[in-house]
N, C-alpha and C positions, 0 to 999 in steps of 0.2 A: 662847919659843917664841911666836908667834904660835897663835891658837885653831886654825887648820887644821894645827899641824905637833907643840899637843900628844898624846900617847898617849893615847890611851881606855882608860875604868875600868869597874869597875862599875856605879859611880852614872852616868857619863855616860850608858850606856844606859837604869837604871832611869830617868833624869830626862826621857829620849827615850821612854819609855812614857807617862809623864805629857803630851808637849807632843802625842803622837799619840790619846792618846783623844779618842774621835767621830770619829775623824777616818779612818782603817783600822779594819778590821774584825780583833777577833784569829780568824785564819783555823783551817777545821776540823782536827782533825788521825784521820783514819784505818785504822783496823787492815787491812793488807790479808792474808789468808790465801793467797790462790796465794801471791805473795811470800814470806811464812812461809814454807810447804810447799818453796819452793826450795831458802831460807834456811838453815832446819833450827831457827828459832825466834822469837818475834818481830815483824815487823816493821811499819814505822808509815809515811803519806805525811802529811807535813807540809803543806798542801794552799794554797801558793802563791798557784798558780794561779788560784784566787776571790777575789784578794785585790781592791782596789778597782783600777782599770786593769789588771790582770791579771798583777800581778806584785808581787813585794817591792819594786819600787823605788820607792813610793809614800811605804814608811816614811821614809829618808835623804833623799828630799827635798824631803818637805815637814818636817821636822827643821830642814833646813841653810838654806832661805829662811824659814822661822817665826822666823828667830833673825836675820835683817837688819834693819840702824838703818832707821828713818824713810828716812834720803841716801842708802840705797843701793836701797831697795823704789824710790823715786825715779827712778834710774838703769835698771831693768829690771835683766831677769836675761838672761845664756847657755849654753846648756848643750851638747853635744855627743852623740850615741847615737844606735843600729840600732836603738831602739823603747821599750826597754824605763823607762828611763831620761827619756826624753824624753815619755812620758806620766804619768811623777811627774812631772815639771818643770811641765810644762803645768798640771795636778792642783792642782798646790801654788801657781802662782800663780792659776790660776783664783779661787780659795778667799780668797789674801792680795789677792786686788788688783792685781798686777802686772804689767807685760807680760813677757812670754817670749818667744825668740827660740831655736829647734833645729836646729842643723846637722847632720844624717844624712847616709851614706855613700848614693853613689848602690848603688839595690839594695837598699836596705830595704824592709822587705813592707810592700804597701799598707795591710794593715789599722793597722800602725802608725803610716802615715805620718797616715790618715787619723783615728787617733783622736786624736792630740800635735794636733792641726790642730780637731778638735771640742773638747777643751778652753781653745782660744782662742790657742794659741798661735804662732807664724810660722812654716814649716818650709823650711830653705834646703838642698839637698844640697848635696854638697862632698865627693869625692873618694873611692877603692873602700875603705876600711876606719876603722876607726873614728878611733886616730891621726891619719888626713886632716881628720877632720871636727873633732878637738878641737884640730890646730892652727886653723883656720878659728876654731871659736870663742875661742878666744886673740887672733887677732887682730882679730876683732869685738868682745869687751870691751875690748879698750887703743882701740882707735877712737872707739866711742861710750858707753867706760863702763858699760856694764852688768857688773854681778855673774858670773861665770864658775860655774855649779854645774856640778864635777867629777862627774863620774859614780860615781867610788867613793875616791878618796882625799883626804877630807877628815873631820876627827873625826867633825862631826854624820854625815856619812851612813852613815859608819862605825858611830855610835850606834845612830842608826835601825836601820840592817839590825840590828843585834845584838840586838833586842827580840825577832826570831822566836827565836832563842837562848832566852832568858825563857818563851818561850810551847810552847817543847818543852821544856823542865825542868818544868813546871807541868805540860802535859797527857802527857806519860811519866817520868812519875819515880823510874822505874826503868831509864829507858834508858842505856844501854850505848855508842853507838858515831852518831854523828850523821855522818851523809853530806853534802856541802853542794855542790852544782854552781857551778864557779869559774869567770870571768873576771878582772875585776882584779883579784878580792881582796873589793870589800866586806863583800857577802855572810857569805864565809865567816871572816873577819877579827872582825866585828862581831859573829856567833855562837861560834866561839872564842873570845873576850872575853869574853864571859858566861857561858859553857859550863864554861871550865876556871877561872872566879874563885867560881862556884857548886857544881863539882861535875869537879874536875880527878883523877878517874879516867874520864872518859867519857873516848871518841876518838872525833874529830874528822875528818874525810877530806876533802876537797877532790876534787873529782872535773874534770877539763879534756878537752875535745875532742884528740883525738891530734893533729890537722891544726891546732890553734891553741892552744899547751900552752906557756904563757911562763912558768911556776913550776917545772919542775923545772930546768932549764937555772939558771933565776934563783939557786935553793935553792944550788947546786953550785957558782957561779961566789962565790956572795957575797953578791950583788947586784942587781940588779932587771939585766936585759940585754935589747933589743928582740927580737924574732921578724924576719926577712930579709922569710919569708912566709908567709902563711896560707890554708888552704882547709879549713873546715867548712861544713856547712849549720846549727850553734848558732850564729843571730846575737846571741845572746842574751851566748853567752862566748867570741865571739872577741875577744880582746885583747890585743895583740901585747904590750903593756910594764905586767908589774907596778905598782902605784905605789910610790911610799917609802913613805907609810904601811900601806897595805895588807901590802907585800913584811915590813915587821917586825915586824906583828901573828902572819901566816901564821909565818916561821920560828922565831918566839919560841914561837906555840900547836899549832903544827897537826898533826896527829899523821904527817899523811900525804898526801902528793901523787898522784893515779894520772890516769891518761889510757883515755875510751873511744873506742872508732871508729865510725865516722859507720855501718857494720851494728849495731854494739852499741846505738846509738842509736836508729837505723831501730827494731829489733824493741824494746827498752824500751818507744818509744812508742805502736806498736803494742798492746804488751801494756796497756797502760794504760787504753786507749781498750778492746780486750774486756776484760777482766778489772776492770779498775777506773773503767770507764767514766768517767775523765778525760781531758781535750781537755789536752794538755798539747804546747809545745813541742819544738824540739828539745834546747835549752839546760832548758828544765826536766824530763828525762827523765836525763838523765845518771847524776844521781845512783841509781838504778833499775837502771840499765844495768851502772853500777859494778857493784852488787851482783848483778846477773846474769852477768855475766863473771866474777867471781870471790866463788861464794855462801857457803865457809866462811872467807872468809878475816876474817869482822868478828865482834864480840859483838853477842852477841843481849841484849836487847830494843834493834832499829838504829831508827832513824830515816832516810827520805828526804824531803829537802827536793825539793817538784817548785816549783821558781822560778815558773817562769811559762809562761803559756798563750796569750799571743799568738801565735797559730800562721795565715799564710796559707792559707787551706781549698786552695787550689793545691796549695799546697808537703805540708798534710797529705796530700791525695792521693795525691802520689807518693812522702810518707814512708811511706804504709800498704804503697805495694806495695811497694818499699825493702824495708819491714821484711818482710814477708810472702816474698818472694824469697829472705833471707836467715834466715830461717826452716823455710826448705824447702815452701811452700806455694804455690811458683811450680817446673811441669818440666817445664824445654825439654828438645824430644827429635828427634832425624833416627831416623827408623825406614824400612830399604828393605824396599820391600814387592811383588811380582808386578804387573806393568804389563796388569792383567785385569779382567775388567770385574766388580765386586762386593770388587773387591781391598781399596777404603779402606772397603766399609762393613764388612767384617768387621773389619779393624783398630778404627777406631775401637767396635763392638759391646765388642771386646776391650776397648780402653779402659773403654768403660760399664759392664763386671762386675766393674770392679776399683774402682769409686765415685769414680773421678777424673773431675774438671769441663773438660770439652774449652772453649777459650778461644778458640783462634787455629787453622786447618788450612793449609797450604801444599804446591804440589807444586813439583818440578825435577825433569825429564826428562834434564836436559842438565848430564852429570857425568861424570868419567873413573875415580870408584871406581862409577859403575852400572853394571850388568849395562845387556845390548840391551834385555834383557826388565823390568827395576827403574824404578821409581821409587825415587825421594827425600821423604819425608811429613816434612817439621817440625812438630812439637805442640806448641803450647803448652796446658798442664794446670793446672788448679788441682786441689791435692792438702790434706789432710790435715797432712802435712810429711814429716819425712825417712823415717819409719818406712814411710810410708804410698807415700812414692816411691821407695821401694826394690822395694816391692809391686809396683807399676807394674811397672815394667822387669823382673821374675822373671818376670811372667808373659807379658809381648809375648815373652820370651826362650824362655819354656817352650816356644813356639806356634813360636817357630820364627824370630822376626821379627831382623833386627840390626838391636840397637840403639842408636843415636851419641849421647853427652849433650852 
């Protein structure tokens, strides 16, 4: 077997940790009291969003590139990434004095592109999905002789990512469940190998975005099966085909793969910002989303890995709004009121008495559903959640208003 095809073991991950000493940080492990209260037992957050380059990817990329021969280093490296692996490769190449080129899918987050360029790498946009960029990166490697640094399917990359698992066991010695965001499976595979070698009783759970979940079908088929389409805001785990090495490790060492919806990731991201004061990207919130979606499904103490924090501020604003809507914090109503002077003021007064905040008001006088003396008022309100929203609607109906959601 070539080095990239040899199975990864605990010794490989421990050796990778030695390589990474002084390059990456041992990220904090924060106990989450609010999440613990939801789940019914201790929950901890492994904050890889605070890692150098903003994600765990720096670990595997550095281990892989540091082990290149002098002749390989002279040819440079090439990678394909939606952003986090790109930054890891760029950082490693910069530290080791190697030329790096990164192919990114069109629409990759701007902060990830700028950070990658900031570490000195050349960035080329190609294709809609990561798989498209990977094809271009392979062609570039064949054309120029540059060494392809695969984002997940290589023993050195998996070993580097597995160092997260070693830290988890040291930081939470009594851990019972480790929940890991999953795209291609490099982080999940590495963590599972490390955890199962030292604590085979610990459950390792992989979490995929429902709109980009390649593992459930692949595991059912017994081999990696490509998705025909993907749709998710979680670009960090939007991978349409598991790797050969990562698939085998996930099959052999991971207890379960679960999926989460866009709404569940939005709610989790919002909760992390509000309650944990942690800024994460949608992929980085996937493990917390899984815990919130099935709070009684996992043994505690549980550790949720926050895999990355590289989020475009514009997307962050949209996701927070989406999360607030999913949590019932926004309420859209159509209220029919009498078309008389002071009618709107009285309606808004009733809304104000409930403690809801009015964000937007719109009138409509022409509608077949309206009586001649009525006006339809569209209200967008900010509430404290579903119970408060129900209170607002009940209050208006008690006052005789026709309320439609």
